[in-house]
Structure formats: C-alpha cells, structure tokens
PDB file of N, CA, C and O in Angstrom:
ATOM      1  N   MET A   1     118.571 106.036 122.360  1.00  0.00           N
ATOM      2  CA  MET A   1     117.707 105.103 121.823  1.00  0.00           C
ATOM      3  C   MET A   1     118.408 103.831 121.377  1.00  0.00           C
ATOM      4  O   MET A   1     117.978 102.710 121.650  1.00  0.00           O
ATOM      5  N   GLN A   2     119.542 104.071 120.655  1.00  0.00           N
ATOM      6  CA  GLN A   2     120.138 102.874 120.148  1.00  0.00           C
ATOM      7  C   GLN A   2     120.689 101.981 121.250  1.00  0.00           C
ATOM      8  O   GLN A   2     120.753 100.757 121.139  1.00  0.00           O
ATOM      9  N   THR A   3     121.073 102.649 122.292  1.00  0.00           N
ATOM     10  CA  THR A   3     121.644 101.810 123.455  1.00  0.00           C
ATOM     11  C   THR A   3     120.599 101.006 124.048  1.00  0.00           C
ATOM     12  O   THR A   3     120.809  99.822 124.309  1.00  0.00           O
ATOM     13  N   VAL A   4     119.421 101.598 124.292  1.00  0.00           N
ATOM     14  CA  VAL A   4     118.317 100.894 124.854  1.00  0.00           C
ATOM     15  C   VAL A   4     117.822  99.746 123.987  1.00  0.00           C
ATOM     16  O   VAL A   4     117.463  98.700 124.528  1.00  0.00           O
ATOM     17  N   LEU A   5     117.785  99.900 122.619  1.00  0.00           N
ATOM     18  CA  LEU A   5     117.457  98.919 121.712  1.00  0.00           C
ATOM     19  C   LEU A   5     118.528  97.792 121.738  1.00  0.00           C
ATOM     20  O   LEU A   5     118.163  96.619 121.658  1.00  0.00           O
ATOM     21  N   LEU A   6     119.702  98.086 121.837  1.00  0.00           N
ATOM     22  CA  LEU A   6     120.855  97.086 121.907  1.00  0.00           C
ATOM     23  C   LEU A   6     120.644  96.241 123.166  1.00  0.00           C
ATOM     24  O   LEU A   6     120.786  95.020 123.106  1.00  0.00           O
ATOM     25  N   VAL A   7     120.303  96.866 124.321  1.00  0.00           N
ATOM     26  CA  VAL A   7     120.109  96.079 125.554  1.00  0.00           C
ATOM     27  C   VAL A   7     118.930  95.166 125.443  1.00  0.00           C
ATOM     28  O   VAL A   7     119.007  94.016 125.875  1.00  0.00           O
ATOM     29  N   ILE A   8     117.799  95.645 124.859  1.00  0.00           N
ATOM     30  CA  ILE A   8     116.601  94.762 124.691  1.00  0.00           C
ATOM     31  C   ILE A   8     116.991  93.635 123.611  1.00  0.00           C
ATOM     32  O   ILE A   8     116.522  92.500 123.703  1.00  0.00           O
ATOM     33  N   HIS A   9     117.826  93.988 122.641  1.00  0.00           N
ATOM     34  CA  HIS A   9     118.259  92.844 121.644  1.00  0.00           C
ATOM     35  C   HIS A   9     119.075  91.824 122.375  1.00  0.00           C
ATOM     36  O   HIS A   9     118.929  90.642 122.065  1.00  0.00           O
ATOM     37  N   LEU A  10     119.931  92.168 123.327  1.00  0.00           N
ATOM     38  CA  LEU A  10     120.795  91.209 124.066  1.00  0.00           C
ATOM     39  C   LEU A  10     119.937  90.369 125.011  1.00  0.00           C
ATOM     40  O   LEU A  10     120.172  89.172 125.171  1.00  0.00           O
ATOM     41  N   LEU A  11     118.895  91.032 125.666  1.00  0.00           N
ATOM     42  CA  LEU A  11     117.981  90.250 126.436  1.00  0.00           C
ATOM     43  C   LEU A  11     117.168  89.246 125.752  1.00  0.00           C
ATOM     44  O   LEU A  11     116.987  88.131 126.241  1.00  0.00           O
ATOM     45  N   ILE A  12     116.658  89.625 124.598  1.00  0.00           N
ATOM     46  CA  ILE A  12     115.965  88.770 123.674  1.00  0.00           C
ATOM     47  C   ILE A  12     116.930  87.607 123.224  1.00  0.00           C
ATOM     48  O   ILE A  12     116.487  86.459 123.181  1.00  0.00           O
ATOM     49  N   THR A  13     118.106  87.851 122.920  1.00  0.00           N
ATOM     50  CA  THR A  13     119.134  86.898 122.531  1.00  0.00           C
ATOM     51  C   THR A  13     119.297  85.902 123.733  1.00  0.00           C
ATOM     52  O   THR A  13     119.280  84.692 123.508  1.00  0.00           O
ATOM     53  N   ALA A  14     119.440  86.339 124.875  1.00  0.00           N
ATOM     54  CA  ALA A  14     119.704  85.405 126.069  1.00  0.00           C
ATOM     55  C   ALA A  14     118.431  84.648 126.331  1.00  0.00           C
ATOM     56  O   ALA A  14     118.524  83.501 126.770  1.00  0.00           O
ATOM     57  N   ALA A  15     117.294  85.161 126.113  1.00  0.00           N
ATOM     58  CA  ALA A  15     116.009  84.478 126.359  1.00  0.00           C
ATOM     59  C   ALA A  15     115.848  83.390 125.371  1.00  0.00           C
ATOM     60  O   ALA A  15     115.410  82.290 125.706  1.00  0.00           O
ATOM     61  N   MET A  16     116.199  83.678 124.142  1.00  0.00           N
ATOM     62  CA  MET A  16     116.004  82.805 123.002  1.00  0.00           C
ATOM     63  C   MET A  16     117.040  81.626 123.207  1.00  0.00           C
ATOM     64  O   MET A  16     116.669  80.488 122.918  1.00  0.00           O
ATOM     65  N   ILE A  17     118.159  81.808 123.630  1.00  0.00           N
ATOM     66  CA  ILE A  17     119.174  80.735 123.878  1.00  0.00           C
ATOM     67  C   ILE A  17     118.627  79.874 125.003  1.00  0.00           C
ATOM     68  O   ILE A  17     118.656  78.647 124.917  1.00  0.00           O
ATOM     69  N   GLY A  18     118.137  80.499 126.041  1.00  0.00           N
ATOM     70  CA  GLY A  18     117.554  79.740 127.165  1.00  0.00           C
ATOM     71  C   GLY A  18     116.392  78.830 126.769  1.00  0.00           C
ATOM     72  O   GLY A  18     116.328  77.670 127.178  1.00  0.00           O
ATOM     73  N   VAL A  19     115.491  79.366 125.981  1.00  0.00           N
ATOM     74  CA  VAL A  19     114.311  78.624 125.568  1.00  0.00           C
ATOM     75  C   VAL A  19     114.710  77.487 124.702  1.00  0.00           C
ATOM     76  O   VAL A  19     114.201  76.371 124.813  1.00  0.00           O
ATOM     77  N   ILE A  20     115.671  77.801 123.801  1.00  0.00           N
ATOM     78  CA  ILE A  20     116.038  76.631 122.862  1.00  0.00           C
ATOM     79  C   ILE A  20     116.710  75.558 123.662  1.00  0.00           C
ATOM     80  O   ILE A  20     116.430  74.381 123.439  1.00  0.00           O
ATOM     81  N   LEU A  21     117.541  75.878 124.538  1.00  0.00           N
ATOM     82  CA  LEU A  21     118.212  74.865 125.412  1.00  0.00           C
ATOM     83  C   LEU A  21     117.237  74.141 126.260  1.00  0.00           C
ATOM     84  O   LEU A  21     117.509  72.978 126.559  1.00  0.00           O
ATOM     85  N   ILE A  22     116.139  74.674 126.685  1.00  0.00           N
ATOM     86  CA  ILE A  22     115.203  73.994 127.465  1.00  0.00           C
ATOM     87  C   ILE A  22     114.373  72.979 126.700  1.00  0.00           C
ATOM     88  O   ILE A  22     113.866  72.029 127.298  1.00  0.00           O
ATOM     89  N   GLN A  23     114.226  73.146 125.454  1.00  0.00           N
ATOM     90  CA  GLN A  23     113.363  72.299 124.618  1.00  0.00           C
ATOM     91  C   GLN A  23     113.891  70.898 124.675  1.00  0.00           C
ATOM     92  O   GLN A  23     115.097  70.692 124.804  1.00  0.00           O
ATOM     93  N   ARG A  24     113.058  69.981 124.587  1.00  0.00           N
ATOM     94  CA  ARG A  24     113.514  68.524 124.644  1.00  0.00           C
ATOM     95  C   ARG A  24     113.997  68.061 123.247  1.00  0.00           C
ATOM     96  O   ARG A  24     113.370  68.356 122.230  1.00  0.00           O
ATOM     97  N   SER A  25     114.973  67.431 123.234  1.00  0.00           N
ATOM     98  CA  SER A  25     115.631  66.898 121.912  1.00  0.00           C
ATOM     99  C   SER A  25     114.774  65.719 121.583  1.00  0.00           C
ATOM    100  O   SER A  25     114.292  64.967 122.430  1.00  0.00           O
ATOM    101  N   GLU A  26     114.608  65.604 120.179  1.00  0.00           N
ATOM    102  CA  GLU A  26     113.954  64.487 119.679  1.00  0.00           C
ATOM    103  C   GLU A  26     114.967  63.624 118.750  1.00  0.00           C
ATOM    104  O   GLU A  26     114.641  63.213 117.636  1.00  0.00           O
ATOM    105  N   GLY A  27     116.096  63.424 119.277  1.00  0.00           N
ATOM    106  CA  GLY A  27     117.087  62.646 118.494  1.00  0.00           C
ATOM    107  C   GLY A  27     117.755  63.502 117.528  1.00  0.00           C
ATOM    108  O   GLY A  27     117.802  64.718 117.718  1.00  0.00           O
ATOM    109  N   GLY A  28     118.258  62.974 116.541  1.00  0.00           N
ATOM    110  CA  GLY A  28     118.940  63.788 115.451  1.00  0.00           C
ATOM    111  C   GLY A  28     120.239  64.361 115.929  1.00  0.00           C
ATOM    112  O   GLY A  28     121.082  63.618 116.431  1.00  0.00           O
ATOM    113  N   MET A  29     120.439  65.650 115.798  1.00  0.00           N
ATOM    114  CA  MET A  29     121.791  66.176 116.220  1.00  0.00           C
ATOM    115  C   MET A  29     121.798  66.532 117.663  1.00  0.00           C
ATOM    116  O   MET A  29     122.882  66.859 118.146  1.00  0.00           O
ATOM    117  N   GLY A  30     120.741  66.516 118.418  1.00  0.00           N
ATOM    118  CA  GLY A  30     120.729  66.943 119.843  1.00  0.00           C
ATOM    119  C   GLY A  30     121.560  65.852 120.571  1.00  0.00           C
ATOM    120  O   GLY A  30     121.602  64.679 120.199  1.00  0.00           O
ATOM    121  N   LEU A  31     122.194  66.341 121.612  1.00  0.00           N
ATOM    122  CA  LEU A  31     122.961  65.570 122.545  1.00  0.00           C
ATOM    123  C   LEU A  31     122.037  64.990 123.662  1.00  0.00           C
ATOM    124  O   LEU A  31     121.177  65.724 124.150  1.00  0.00           O
ATOM    125  N   GLY A  32     122.169  63.812 124.048  1.00  0.00           N
ATOM    126  CA  GLY A  32     121.392  63.265 125.223  1.00  0.00           C
ATOM    127  C   GLY A  32     120.179  62.585 124.726  1.00  0.00           C
ATOM    128  O   GLY A  32     119.692  61.732 125.467  1.00  0.00           O
ATOM    129  N   GLY A  33     119.589  62.833 123.546  1.00  0.00           N
ATOM    130  CA  GLY A  33     118.386  62.094 123.046  1.00  0.00           C
ATOM    131  C   GLY A  33     117.060  62.315 123.867  1.00  0.00           C
ATOM    132  O   GLY A  33     116.148  61.489 123.829  1.00  0.00           O
ATOM    133  N   GLY A  34     117.002  63.419 124.578  1.00  0.00           N
ATOM    134  CA  GLY A  34     115.792  63.608 125.354  1.00  0.00           C
ATOM    135  C   GLY A  34     115.829  62.896 126.697  1.00  0.00           C
ATOM    136  O   GLY A  34     114.825  62.319 127.115  1.00  0.00           O
ATOM    137  N   THR A  35     116.908  62.923 127.343  1.00  0.00           N
ATOM    138  CA  THR A  35     116.961  62.178 128.656  1.00  0.00           C
ATOM    139  C   THR A  35     116.688  63.137 129.815  1.00  0.00           C
ATOM    140  O   THR A  35     117.281  62.994 130.884  1.00  0.00           O
ATOM    141  N   MET A  36     115.781  64.130 129.613  1.00  0.00           N
ATOM    142  CA  MET A  36     115.385  65.054 130.680  1.00  0.00           C
ATOM    143  C   MET A  36     114.373  64.481 131.672  1.00  0.00           C
ATOM    144  O   MET A  36     113.897  65.174 132.571  1.00  0.00           O
ATOM    145  N   GLY A  37     114.065  63.229 131.489  1.00  0.00           N
ATOM    146  CA  GLY A  37     113.080  62.659 132.459  1.00  0.00           C
ATOM    147  C   GLY A  37     111.755  63.127 132.159  1.00  0.00           C
ATOM    148  O   GLY A  37     111.361  63.180 130.994  1.00  0.00           O
ATOM    149  N   GLY A  38     110.989  63.498 133.208  1.00  0.00           N
ATOM    150  CA  GLY A  38     109.557  63.850 133.095  1.00  0.00           C
ATOM    151  C   GLY A  38     109.416  65.311 133.077  1.00  0.00           C
ATOM    152  O   GLY A  38     108.302  65.788 133.296  1.00  0.00           O
ATOM    153  N   LEU A  39     110.519  66.150 132.817  1.00  0.00           N
ATOM    154  CA  LEU A  39     110.347  67.515 132.876  1.00  0.00           C
ATOM    155  C   LEU A  39     109.457  68.101 131.827  1.00  0.00           C
ATOM    156  O   LEU A  39     108.538  68.870 132.107  1.00  0.00           O
ATOM    157  N   MET A  40     109.771  67.691 130.521  1.00  0.00           N
ATOM    158  CA  MET A  40     108.904  68.239 129.380  1.00  0.00           C
ATOM    159  C   MET A  40     108.291  67.083 128.726  1.00  0.00           C
ATOM    160  O   MET A  40     108.778  66.679 127.670  1.00  0.00           O
ATOM    161  N   THR A  41     107.215  66.478 129.272  1.00  0.00           N
ATOM    162  CA  THR A  41     106.650  65.324 128.544  1.00  0.00           C
ATOM    163  C   THR A  41     105.233  65.647 127.967  1.00  0.00           C
ATOM    164  O   THR A  41     104.730  64.853 127.173  1.00  0.00           O
ATOM    165  N   THR A  42     104.605  66.728 128.319  1.00  0.00           N
ATOM    166  CA  THR A  42     103.394  67.010 127.694  1.00  0.00           C
ATOM    167  C   THR A  42     103.485  67.820 126.387  1.00  0.00           C
ATOM    168  O   THR A  42     104.432  68.563 126.131  1.00  0.00           O
ATOM    169  N   ARG A  43     102.549  67.643 125.675  1.00  0.00           N
ATOM    170  CA  ARG A  43     102.539  68.357 124.276  1.00  0.00           C
ATOM    171  C   ARG A  43     102.356  69.871 124.499  1.00  0.00           C
ATOM    172  O   ARG A  43     102.925  70.679 123.764  1.00  0.00           O
ATOM    173  N   GLY A  44     101.522  70.269 125.564  1.00  0.00           N
ATOM    174  CA  GLY A  44     101.280  71.646 125.809  1.00  0.00           C
ATOM    175  C   GLY A  44     102.491  72.434 126.154  1.00  0.00           C
ATOM    176  O   GLY A  44     102.567  73.596 125.756  1.00  0.00           O
ATOM    177  N   SER A  45     103.512  71.869 126.910  1.00  0.00           N
ATOM    178  CA  SER A  45     104.658  72.603 127.127  1.00  0.00           C
ATOM    179  C   SER A  45     105.618  72.716 125.989  1.00  0.00           C
ATOM    180  O   SER A  45     106.356  73.695 125.884  1.00  0.00           O
ATOM    181  N   ALA A  46     105.619  71.655 125.070  1.00  0.00           N
ATOM    182  CA  ALA A  46     106.431  71.587 123.923  1.00  0.00           C
ATOM    183  C   ALA A  46     105.780  72.652 122.958  1.00  0.00           C
ATOM    184  O   ALA A  46     106.531  73.381 122.310  1.00  0.00           O
ATOM    185  N   ASN A  47     104.477  72.763 122.844  1.00  0.00           N
ATOM    186  CA  ASN A  47     103.870  73.743 121.962  1.00  0.00           C
ATOM    187  C   ASN A  47     104.103  75.189 122.552  1.00  0.00           C
ATOM    188  O   ASN A  47     104.273  76.129 121.775  1.00  0.00           O
ATOM    189  N   LEU A  48     104.111  75.367 123.858  1.00  0.00           N
ATOM    190  CA  LEU A  48     104.386  76.598 124.411  1.00  0.00           C
ATOM    191  C   LEU A  48     105.807  77.088 124.123  1.00  0.00           C
ATOM    192  O   LEU A  48     106.024  78.252 123.787  1.00  0.00           O
ATOM    193  N   LEU A  49     106.769  76.168 124.265  1.00  0.00           N
ATOM    194  CA  LEU A  49     108.149  76.538 123.987  1.00  0.00           C
ATOM    195  C   LEU A  49     108.400  76.755 122.483  1.00  0.00           C
ATOM    196  O   LEU A  49     109.256  77.565 122.126  1.00  0.00           O
ATOM    197  N   THR A  50     107.691  76.064 121.609  1.00  0.00           N
ATOM    198  CA  THR A  50     107.827  76.350 120.173  1.00  0.00           C
ATOM    199  C   THR A  50     107.311  77.813 119.790  1.00  0.00           C
ATOM    200  O   THR A  50     107.919  78.600 119.065  1.00  0.00           O
ATOM    201  N   HIS A  51     106.102  78.027 120.398  1.00  0.00           N
ATOM    202  CA  HIS A  51     105.522  79.395 120.087  1.00  0.00           C
ATOM    203  C   HIS A  51     106.414  80.462 120.676  1.00  0.00           C
ATOM    204  O   HIS A  51     106.619  81.504 120.054  1.00  0.00           O
ATOM    205  N   THR A  52     106.983  80.215 121.937  1.00  0.00           N
ATOM    206  CA  THR A  52     107.843  81.205 122.588  1.00  0.00           C
ATOM    207  C   THR A  52     109.129  81.449 121.739  1.00  0.00           C
ATOM    208  O   THR A  52     109.612  82.571 121.586  1.00  0.00           O
ATOM    209  N   THR A  53     109.612  80.376 121.233  1.00  0.00           N
ATOM    210  CA  THR A  53     110.766  80.421 120.354  1.00  0.00           C
ATOM    211  C   THR A  53     110.528  81.305 119.090  1.00  0.00           C
ATOM    212  O   THR A  53     111.370  82.099 118.670  1.00  0.00           O
ATOM    213  N   ALA A  54     109.283  81.096 118.510  1.00  0.00           N
ATOM    214  CA  ALA A  54     108.911  81.779 117.281  1.00  0.00           C
ATOM    215  C   ALA A  54     108.763  83.340 117.588  1.00  0.00           C
ATOM    216  O   ALA A  54     109.207  84.186 116.812  1.00  0.00           O
ATOM    217  N   VAL A  55     108.129  83.645 118.732  1.00  0.00           N
ATOM    218  CA  VAL A  55     107.977  85.037 119.142  1.00  0.00           C
ATOM    219  C   VAL A  55     109.286  85.636 119.343  1.00  0.00           C
ATOM    220  O   VAL A  55     109.522  86.712 118.793  1.00  0.00           O
ATOM    221  N   LEU A  56     110.193  85.054 120.085  1.00  0.00           N
ATOM    222  CA  LEU A  56     111.550  85.618 120.344  1.00  0.00           C
ATOM    223  C   LEU A  56     112.271  85.767 119.060  1.00  0.00           C
ATOM    224  O   LEU A  56     112.957  86.770 118.862  1.00  0.00           O
ATOM    225  N   ALA A  57     112.153  84.805 118.152  1.00  0.00           N
ATOM    226  CA  ALA A  57     112.894  84.857 116.902  1.00  0.00           C
ATOM    227  C   ALA A  57     112.373  86.137 116.092  1.00  0.00           C
ATOM    228  O   ALA A  57     113.164  86.911 115.551  1.00  0.00           O
ATOM    229  N   ALA A  58     111.094  86.288 116.052  1.00  0.00           N
ATOM    230  CA  ALA A  58     110.498  87.510 115.425  1.00  0.00           C
ATOM    231  C   ALA A  58     110.946  88.822 116.000  1.00  0.00           C
ATOM    232  O   ALA A  58     111.234  89.764 115.262  1.00  0.00           O
ATOM    233  N   CYS A  59     111.012  88.896 117.346  1.00  0.00           N
ATOM    234  CA  CYS A  59     111.502  90.144 118.070  1.00  0.00           C
ATOM    235  C   CYS A  59     113.019  90.266 117.731  1.00  0.00           C
ATOM    236  O   CYS A  59     113.490  91.362 117.425  1.00  0.00           O
ATOM    237  N   PHE A  60     113.764  89.165 117.783  1.00  0.00           N
ATOM    238  CA  PHE A  60     115.194  89.162 117.338  1.00  0.00           C
ATOM    239  C   PHE A  60     115.416  89.867 115.981  1.00  0.00           C
ATOM    240  O   PHE A  60     116.213  90.789 115.807  1.00  0.00           O
ATOM    241  N   LEU A  61     114.641  89.339 115.070  1.00  0.00           N
ATOM    242  CA  LEU A  61     114.696  89.890 113.709  1.00  0.00           C
ATOM    243  C   LEU A  61     114.332  91.348 113.597  1.00  0.00           C
ATOM    244  O   LEU A  61     114.964  92.130 112.886  1.00  0.00           O
ATOM    245  N   ALA A  62     113.296  91.680 114.322  1.00  0.00           N
ATOM    246  CA  ALA A  62     112.909  93.174 114.237  1.00  0.00           C
ATOM    247  C   ALA A  62     113.887  94.053 114.886  1.00  0.00           C
ATOM    248  O   ALA A  62     114.177  95.140 114.387  1.00  0.00           O
ATOM    249  N   THR A  63     114.414  93.624 115.992  1.00  0.00           N
ATOM    250  CA  THR A  63     115.424  94.460 116.568  1.00  0.00           C
ATOM    251  C   THR A  63     116.757  94.568 115.807  1.00  0.00           C
ATOM    252  O   THR A  63     117.420  95.605 115.817  1.00  0.00           O
ATOM    253  N   SER A  64     117.120  93.456 115.148  1.00  0.00           N
ATOM    254  CA  SER A  64     118.330  93.339 114.325  1.00  0.00           C
ATOM    255  C   SER A  64     118.145  94.337 113.122  1.00  0.00           C
ATOM    256  O   SER A  64     119.054  95.117 112.836  1.00  0.00           O
ATOM    257  N   LEU A  65     116.979  94.310 112.430  1.00  0.00           N
ATOM    258  CA  LEU A  65     116.787  95.175 111.387  1.00  0.00           C
ATOM    259  C   LEU A  65     116.729  96.626 111.850  1.00  0.00           C
ATOM    260  O   LEU A  65     117.287  97.472 111.152  1.00  0.00           O
ATOM    261  N   THR A  66     116.106  96.981 112.956  1.00  0.00           N
ATOM    262  CA  THR A  66     116.091  98.341 113.439  1.00  0.00           C
ATOM    263  C   THR A  66     117.476  98.838 113.793  1.00  0.00           C
ATOM    264  O   THR A  66     117.775 100.000 113.517  1.00  0.00           O
ATOM    265  N   LEU A  67     118.318  98.051 114.372  1.00  0.00           N
ATOM    266  CA  LEU A  67     119.606  98.363 114.746  1.00  0.00           C
ATOM    267  C   LEU A  67     120.412  98.612 113.531  1.00  0.00           C
ATOM    268  O   LEU A  67     121.195  99.561 113.504  1.00  0.00           O
ATOM    269  N   ALA A  68     120.260  97.780 112.485  1.00  0.00           N
ATOM    270  CA  ALA A  68     120.983  98.017 111.226  1.00  0.00           C
ATOM    271  C   ALA A  68     120.559  99.365 110.513  1.00  0.00           C
ATOM    272  O   ALA A  68     121.384 100.116 109.994  1.00  0.00           O
ATOM    273  N   ILE A  69     119.212  99.600 110.533  1.00  0.00           N
ATOM    274  CA  ILE A  69     118.773 100.799 109.953  1.00  0.00           C
ATOM    275  C   ILE A  69     119.236 102.050 110.676  1.00  0.00           C
ATOM    276  O   ILE A  69     119.546 103.057 110.040  1.00  0.00           O
ATOM    277  N   LEU A  70     119.285 101.995 112.022  1.00  0.00           N
ATOM    278  CA  LEU A  70     119.799 103.158 112.782  1.00  0.00           C
ATOM    279  C   LEU A  70     121.325 103.300 112.577  1.00  0.00           C
ATOM    280  O   LEU A  70     121.792 104.439 112.556  1.00  0.00           O
ATOM    281  N   ALA A  71     122.108 102.268 112.429  1.00  0.00           N
ATOM    282  CA  ALA A  71     123.449 102.329 112.197  1.00  0.00           C
ATOM    283  C   ALA A  71     123.781 102.855 110.783  1.00  0.00           C
ATOM    284  O   ALA A  71     124.728 103.609 110.563  1.00  0.00           O
ATOM    285  N   SER A  72     122.955 102.414 109.875  1.00  0.00           N
ATOM    286  CA  SER A  72     123.264 102.958 108.426  1.00  0.00           C
ATOM    287  C   SER A  72     123.004 104.496 108.283  1.00  0.00           C
ATOM    288  O   SER A  72     123.607 105.134 107.421  1.00  0.00           O
ATOM    289  N   HIS A  73     122.149 105.061 109.087  1.00  0.00           N
ATOM    290  CA  HIS A  73     121.901 106.401 108.948  1.00  0.00           C
ATOM    291  C   HIS A  73     122.915 107.347 109.616  1.00  0.00           C
ATOM    292  O   HIS A  73     122.998 108.540 109.325  1.00  0.00           O
ATOM    293  N   GLN A  74     123.694 106.718 110.549  1.00  0.00           N
ATOM    294  CA  GLN A  74     124.724 107.495 111.215  1.00  0.00           C
ATOM    295  C   GLN A  74     126.094 107.261 110.701  1.00  0.00           C
ATOM    296  O   GLN A  74     127.022 107.883 111.218  1.00  0.00           O
ATOM    297  N   SER A  75     126.318 106.407 109.711  1.00  0.00           N
ATOM    298  CA  SER A  75     127.623 106.032 109.271  1.00  0.00           C
ATOM    299  C   SER A  75     128.284 107.041 108.320  1.00  0.00           C
ATOM    300  O   SER A  75     129.481 107.290 108.462  1.00  0.00           O
ATOM    301  N   ARG A  76     127.564 107.629 107.362  1.00  0.00           N
ATOM    302  CA  ARG A  76     128.259 108.430 106.357  1.00  0.00           C
ATOM    303  C   ARG A  76     127.184 109.553 105.826  1.00  0.00           C
ATOM    304  O   ARG A  76     125.966 109.438 105.960  1.00  0.00           O
ATOM    305  N   PRO A  77     127.792 110.558 105.258  1.00  0.00           N
ATOM    306  CA  PRO A  77     126.843 111.682 104.738  1.00  0.00           C
ATOM    307  C   PRO A  77     126.140 111.132 103.543  1.00  0.00           C
ATOM    308  O   PRO A  77     126.490 110.135 102.911  1.00  0.00           O
ATOM    309  N   SER A  78     125.082 111.914 103.299  1.00  0.00           N
ATOM    310  CA  SER A  78     124.204 111.392 102.220  1.00  0.00           C
ATOM    311  C   SER A  78     124.732 111.711 100.766  1.00  0.00           C
ATOM    312  O   SER A  78     124.269 111.156  99.770  1.00  0.00           O
ATOM    313  N   SER A  79     125.732 112.644 100.727  1.00  0.00           N
ATOM    314  CA  SER A  79     126.336 112.913  99.328  1.00  0.00           C
ATOM    315  C   SER A  79     127.748 113.339  99.537  1.00  0.00           C
ATOM    316  O   SER A  79     128.115 113.808 100.614  1.00  0.00           O
ATOM    317  N   ILE A  80     128.551 113.178  98.510  1.00  0.00           N
ATOM    318  CA  ILE A  80     129.936 113.598  98.637  1.00  0.00           C
ATOM    319  C   ILE A  80     130.040 115.069  98.535  1.00  0.00           C
ATOM    320  O   ILE A  80     131.037 115.624  98.997  1.00  0.00           O
ATOM    321  N   LEU A  81     129.039 115.791  97.933  1.00  0.00           N
ATOM    322  CA  LEU A  81     128.957 117.181  97.699  1.00  0.00           C
ATOM    323  C   LEU A  81     128.775 117.849  99.130  1.00  0.00           C
ATOM    324  O   LEU A  81     129.138 119.011  99.313  1.00  0.00           O
ATOM    325  N   SER A  82     128.223 117.108 100.103  1.00  0.00           N
ATOM    326  CA  SER A  82     127.884 117.686 101.434  1.00  0.00           C
ATOM    327  C   SER A  82     129.264 117.809 102.345  1.00  0.00           C
ATOM    328  O   SER A  82     129.283 118.431 103.407  1.00  0.00           O
ATOM    329  N   LEU A  83     130.340 117.176 101.822  1.00  0.00           N
ATOM    330  CA  LEU A  83     131.563 117.339 102.536  1.00  0.00           C
ATOM    331  C   LEU A  83     132.253 118.633 102.206  1.00  0.00           C
ATOM    332  O   LEU A  83     132.307 119.044 101.047  1.00  0.00           O
ATOM    333  N   THR A  84     132.789 119.286 103.241  1.00  0.00           N
ATOM    334  CA  THR A  84     133.463 120.595 103.004  1.00  0.00           C
ATOM    335  C   THR A  84     134.924 120.237 102.540  1.00  0.00           C
ATOM    336  O   THR A  84     135.349 119.091 102.685  1.00  0.00           O
ATOM    337  N   GLY A  85     135.650 121.194 102.004  1.00  0.00           N
ATOM    338  CA  GLY A  85     136.914 121.003 101.492  1.00  0.00           C
ATOM    339  C   GLY A  85     137.908 120.521 102.528  1.00  0.00           C
ATOM    340  O   GLY A  85     138.800 119.734 102.211  1.00  0.00           O
ATOM    341  N   GLN A  86     137.768 120.981 103.758  1.00  0.00           N
ATOM    342  CA  GLN A  86     138.579 120.621 104.882  1.00  0.00           C
ATOM    343  C   GLN A  86     138.397 119.157 105.335  1.00  0.00           C
ATOM    344  O   GLN A  86     139.361 118.477 105.687  1.00  0.00           O
ATOM    345  N   GLU A  87     137.221 118.727 105.318  1.00  0.00           N
ATOM    346  CA  GLU A  87     136.884 117.348 105.777  1.00  0.00           C
ATOM    347  C   GLU A  87     137.376 116.398 104.665  1.00  0.00           C
ATOM    348  O   GLU A  87     137.842 115.288 104.921  1.00  0.00           O
ATOM    349  N   PHE A  88     137.244 116.908 103.376  1.00  0.00           N
ATOM    350  CA  PHE A  88     137.712 115.972 102.236  1.00  0.00           C
ATOM    351  C   PHE A  88     139.217 115.643 102.186  1.00  0.00           C
ATOM    352  O   PHE A  88     139.703 114.551 101.891  1.00  0.00           O
ATOM    353  N   THR A  89     139.926 116.862 102.551  1.00  0.00           N
ATOM    354  CA  THR A  89     141.397 116.663 102.503  1.00  0.00           C
ATOM    355  C   THR A  89     141.945 116.038 103.706  1.00  0.00           C
ATOM    356  O   THR A  89     143.060 115.521 103.642  1.00  0.00           O
ATOM    357  N   SER A  90     141.215 116.030 104.900  1.00  0.00           N
ATOM    358  CA  SER A  90     141.791 115.449 106.074  1.00  0.00           C
ATOM    359  C   SER A  90     141.447 113.969 106.194  1.00  0.00           C
ATOM    360  O   SER A  90     141.910 113.296 107.115  1.00  0.00           O
ATOM    361  N   ARG A  91     140.661 113.475 105.297  1.00  0.00           N
ATOM    362  CA  ARG A  91     140.354 111.925 105.288  1.00  0.00           C
ATOM    363  C   ARG A  91     141.442 111.171 104.840  1.00  0.00           C
ATOM    364  O   ARG A  91     142.110 111.573 103.888  1.00  0.00           O
ATOM    365  N   PRO A  92     141.741 109.947 105.512  1.00  0.00           N
ATOM    366  CA  PRO A  92     142.882 109.165 105.073  1.00  0.00           C
ATOM    367  C   PRO A  92     142.415 108.419 103.748  1.00  0.00           C
ATOM    368  O   PRO A  92     141.237 108.120 103.552  1.00  0.00           O
ATOM    369  N   CYS A  93     143.388 108.162 102.907  1.00  0.00           N
ATOM    370  CA  CYS A  93     143.140 107.519 101.664  1.00  0.00           C
ATOM    371  C   CYS A  93     143.021 106.003 101.838  1.00  0.00           C
ATOM    372  O   CYS A  93     142.805 105.285 100.861  1.00  0.00           O
TER     373      CYS A  93
END
C-alpha cells in the first residue's frame, strides 16, 4: 500500500509541476513576462489552471500526510518495555 501511495504521490508531483509551468506569468519573478503568445489568453483557461493547481496541491498535501503517518507507525515500537533483552543489548549506542 505504501508503494502504491508513493507512486501516486510522485505522479501528483509531476502533474503539479507541469500545471504550474504551463501557467502564464504575469510579471514579477516569472521569466519571460508572459511571452507565450496566444496560448493562454482567455480567463477561462487561467481559472481552470488555477483550480487544477489547487486540487493537485490538496492531493499532494493529503498523500504527504498519509505517507508520513504510515512511516511513523512502522519506525519504532510503541514502548521501551516491548523490547526484549536480546534486542535491547544488540542495538548500537
């Protein structure tokens, strides 16, 4: 399950990078200053890209949190008392 979720997370990341790079720059820090010609001139396409970016960002956040929760449950035992004597002595300091 964790592997499948990680692949989905990477696909969302690639899609979000692509959508952000497609958006038209409106000056500021963007390079080119919106010299894409007539490719993205209507408000509808800009709104669509903005909403798509927001949805992808929400999905990215959700998968990030889920992966973090899954990783935290697998990392260590719940209590030091649950370690046996052999595991405790074989652990490096």
